[in-house]
N, C-alpha and C positions, 0 to 999 in steps of 0.2 A: 477441593481442599487447597488452601493457600500454601504457597511454597514456604518452607521453614527449614531451619538448620537442625540437624540431628547428630547425636553422638554416633560413633561407629557401631556400638552395641545396639542402640535404638534402631539404626538403619537395618542392621542384619536381622532384627526381630520383626520387622514389618512384613505381615503376610501378604502374599499375592503381588509383590512388587518385583519389577525387573531392576537389575543393578548394572550401572555403567561406570567404569573407572577410567580416569584420565590423569595425566601427569604433566606438570611443568618442569622441564629439564633446563637447568641454567648453570652458568659458571661465571666467575669473575674474570675480567680481562683488563689489561692496560692498553689495549689497542686504541688508536686514535683514528677517527674518520677524517680523511683528507689531511692527516697529520696534525690536526688541531682540535677536533671535537671528541671528548671522552665518550666512548660507547658505554662504559661502565659495566654492563652485564650482557651476556648472551642468553636469551630465552627462546626456546624453540616452540613454534606453533605451526599449524597447518596453514599454508599460504593461500591468500585470496587473489591478490594481483600485485603488480610491481609498485613500489613507492619511488617517487622522484626524490633524489637527494641533492641538496645544494649546500654550499659552504655556509657555515654559521659561526658566530663569534661567541656563543654561549660556552662557558667553562664550568664544569662541575668538579666533583672530587676526582683526584688523580687515579684512584683505583676503580676500575670499571667492570661492568658485567654485561653478559650477552643473554637476553631472553629469546626464546624461539617458539613458533607455532607452525601448524600445517595448513595447507589448503586441502579441503575435502573434495570428494567427487561432486558434491552439490554446489561448489563454489563458495562455501562458507568457511570462515576461519574457525579453527578449533584446536584443542590440544590432542596429542597422540593418546590413543586408548580406544576403548569400545566396550561392548556388553560382556558380562561375565556370567557364566553358568555356575551358580553356587552349589548345585548338586554334584558337580564334577571338580571344582577348583575353588580355592580361596580368592578373595578380592585381589590380593597382591599377585598370586600365581596367574590369574586371568589377565591382569594388566601386563605382567611380564610377557605373556604369550602374545598379546595384542601388539606390544612394542616390537617383538621379534618379527612379526608379520609386516608391520608398517614401516619400521626403521631398519630392518635387516641386521639387527644386533641383539644379542642376548644381554638384557639389561635388568638385573634383579631389582625389584621394587619391594621394600620392606614395610611392615606395619608402622614403623617409626617415621616413615616418609608421609604418612597420612596427614592431611591438612584439615579437610572438611567433608561432611556429607550433608546433602540436602535434597529435597524433592526437585526434580527438573520442572521447568515451566510447563504448565498444562497446555496441550495442543488441542484446539477445537476440532481438528481433523481426525483425531484419534482418541476421542473422549471415552470410547468403549474399551480401549486398550488398557492393560495393567499400568499402574502408576510407575514412573521411573524414578529411581533414586540415583543421584550422581555422587560418586566418591572422588575427591580431588586429592592429588598427591603433589609434592614438590621434592625434587631430587637435585642436589647440588653435585656438579661434576667438575673435572679438570678441563681446562680449555682444549687440550689436545683430544680428550675423549669426545667433546662436543664436535670438534672438527672431523674426527673419525666417523662419528655417528652421521653427520651430514653427508659424508661421502658414501657411506653404506646405504643411506636412505634412497639414493638415486642409482645405485649399482647392484645391490643384492636384495633389497626389500621386495618381497613377493607382491605386496599391495601397491607398489609405486606405479602410477599411471592408471590405476583403477580406483580403489577406495581413497587413495592418497595421491594428490597431484603435485605435492612439493612442500618444502619447508621454508620458513622465513624467520628472520630474527626480529624481535620487537625493538623498535628504535627508541631507546630511553634518553632522548635528547630533544631539544627544541631549536629550530633553525630560524634565521632572520626572516625568512619568508613564511614562517609558521609551519614548515614541514617537520616531520618527525613523529612524535607520539600522538599529537592531536589528529592528523589525518588517519593514522593507524587505527585509532579508536573509532573513527567514523565508518570503518568498513563493516560488513555484515558478519556477525558471529553466530555460531550455532548454540542453541540452548542458553545456558548461563555462563558460557565461556568468557564473555566480556567482563562480567562481574567477578568471576573467578580470577581473572588476570589482575583486575584492579585491586581486589582484596588481598591477593597474595603479594603483589608488589609492595603494599603497605605493611603487611604482616612480616615480611622478611626484610623490611627497611631497604628495599632496592631503589626506592624513590621517595622524595619528601612529599608529605601530604599536600602542600601548597602547589608543588609542581604537577601532581596528578590532578588536582582540582582545576587548575588552569588548562591543562591539556584536554580534559573532558569538556569544559566550557567551550573551548575553541572547536572541539569536535562537533558539538551541537550546532554551532554556526555553520560549519562545513556541511553538515547534513541538510540544513535549511537551504543553502545555496544549491546543493546537489538536487534537492527536490524540485527547485525552481527550474533548473536546467533540464531535468527529466520531463517536466510538464511542457516546456518549450519544445523539446525534441519530439514528444508525443504529438503535440499540436502540428508541428511541421510534417510529421509522417502522415497524419490524418489528412492534412491539406493536399499532400502529394498523391495520396491514395485516391482522393476524389477526382483528381485531374486525369487519372489513368482510365 
């Protein structure tokens, strides 16, 4: 079955499906990176690995935002959340429970925060498993709430260091050396998290369409270079193995 978008009601009516809920937590900020680069928004995601930050001369709107994500136990980028048992809880109650476990804070998610529902990308390794429907939410917060959440994620969250390895902010800027959003998009994401991020950035007008298009185009070039470097590293490792 091809992946397609569903209404919330259609998704809940699908028989034999598992349901996973995730949320993009974000806020506006006037913070400047290095005192000159508008960050614009804080968006939380599960962190994959560190990003190198260099000074840039790009200037965007003066009111900024912070998007963030998390790093999962498998090293992939994703949004906070997880599977929900509809026989015991609603989508929103299940997502609130997952956030409490992963972020260490009680953060109520409401039906009005719902953005989209769709089938998760099919996995050849689990073709016999029930189809998964992902429900995506976006919740706007105050900057101090985001900062408090980041502190709690590494101090009180029961899943920190196990299912969740850390939080990172999505860099909504482009630097002189190409750093920022483009290399961020070149990382490995779980499921449809990458498309959820891109779609929601546009839906909430957190980034201009042309900025996103350019970042994704540059990200593709970065992935090509990374593939070449990995092939070279593999060839070198094979050559050294034969010498042993």
